[in-house]
ZASE-594479 format. One line per 8 residues: number of its first residue (from 1); their letters; for each residue z negated, x negated, y negated of C-alpha. Coordinates in pm, 1 decimal. Each point is the difference from the previous one (the first is absolute). Example, Ala and Ser with C-alpha at 12.3 -4.5 7.8 and 13.67 -1.06 7.14 Angstrom:
<nodes>
1> as> -780.0:-1230.0:450.0  66.0:-137.0:-344.0
</nodes>
This chain:
<nodes>
1> mttprfym> -7385.4:-11654.8:-7575.7  -387.0:27.7:-38.6  -173.1:173.2:-259.8  -220.8:-226.4:-227.8  -355.5:24.4:39.4  -183.6:239.2:-245.7  -365.8:163.6:-66.6  -123.4:299.7:-86.8
9> vwspqgra> -326.3:187.6:-114.5  -79.3:215.3:293.5  -228.2:339.9:-2.9  -137.8:87.1:351.1  -24.7:368.0:-159.1  390.3:9.6:79.7  153.9:-30.7:-358.1  301.6:-191.2:11.9
17> ptvrhrty> 17.4:-331.4:-181.0  293.7:9.3:-243.3  36.4:-396.2:-120.3  59.1:-295.3:200.2  -158.6:-301.3:-105.5  162.1:-354.5:66.6  -316.2:-154.4:45.8  -349.4:63.9:163.3
25> hdaktear> -183.7:-90.9:-306.4  194.5:239.1:-216.0  -84.2:281.5:259.0  -354.8:-80.1:-33.2  0.2:-27.3:-376.9  170.0:374.2:4.5  -227.7:117.4:248.4  -291.2:-89.8:-249.6
33> rlaafikp> 175.5:148.7:-297.1  63.1:327.3:189.2  -364.6:32.4:95.3  -101.4:-50.4:-375.6  214.8:267.8:-97.2  -103.4:250.8:259.8  -379.2:-57.7:-22.1  -21.5:177.3:-341.0
41> mddyalvs> 160.0:291.7:126.0  -270.3:111.9:163.3  -371.7:-87.7:-31.0  -113.6:95.6:368.1  320.9:-213.2:141.8  -81.0:-276.7:222.6  288.1:-255.5:-56.4  13.0:-325.3:216.5
49> vkdnvvvv> 224.3:-286.0:-9.7  46.2:-251.1:280.8  294.3:-231.6:-51.8  298.7:243.5:-55.3  -141.4:300.6:122.6  -150.7:264.2:-208.7  -207.1:279.3:152.0  -126.6:298.1:-200.7
57> ftakgqsl> -251.4:245.2:107.8  -37.7:332.9:-201.7  -253.1:259.0:47.6  119.4:364.7:117.1  -99.0:288.2:-202.8  -221.8:275.1:133.4  231.7:284.9:-129.6  163.8:262.9:220.1
65> ramdraef> 328.7:-150.4:-144.3  -67.8:-328.2:170.2  -158.2:102.9:323.8  3.9:315.8:217.4  -332.9:170.9:97.4  -7.8:-185.0:343.8  -14.3:-331.5:-184.8  -188.6:115.3:-266.3
73> qqskdavl> -297.4:86.4:248.0  66.7:-319.6:177.1  -72.9:-203.8:-337.3  -277.0:212.4:-92.0  -171.6:0.3:330.3  47.7:-414.0:2.2  -151.0:-1.8:-360.2  -314.5:214.0:102.6
81> qilgdmls> -44.1:-216.2:292.5  15.0:-328.5:-211.8  -247.4:142.9:-262.3  -210.9:119.9:287.4  -43.4:-328.0:129.5  -80.7:-147.5:-295.7  -273.6:250.6:-102.1  -134.1:26.9:369.5
89> vtpaellk> 108.7:348.2:10.0  236.2:224.2:191.1  329.3:143.1:-135.1  -132.3:360.2:62.4  -305.3:-98.2:-208.2  198.5:-104.4:-268.2  216.7:317.2:15.9  -346.1:215.4:33.0
97> nagaaa> -122.3:-144.5:-331.3  353.8:-12.8:-181.6  -61.4:119.2:-354.4  -373.6:30.3:52.6  -53.9:-266.6:-291.5  240.1:121.2:-243.3
</nodes>
């Protein structure tokens, strides 16, 4: 006995799909509906739909609850490097002048 073919909306972030769709078209339609439902929940989320795959990228908070000290420092260093590159200054110069304009 073989199981009938079915299609699911799949998330690479690991959330398990819960509905088996009988057709590929139904799964694609559900993926678009799901993306439209998710997008208004987070103004900063990037929601992408390709066929029956929905990918959602959300920002991570910078609070101590969201990351430990080492992870925060790594994030801070990366942001300062990007800003420094944009402004043609070093991260050390940014830190040295922090608060000077306030």
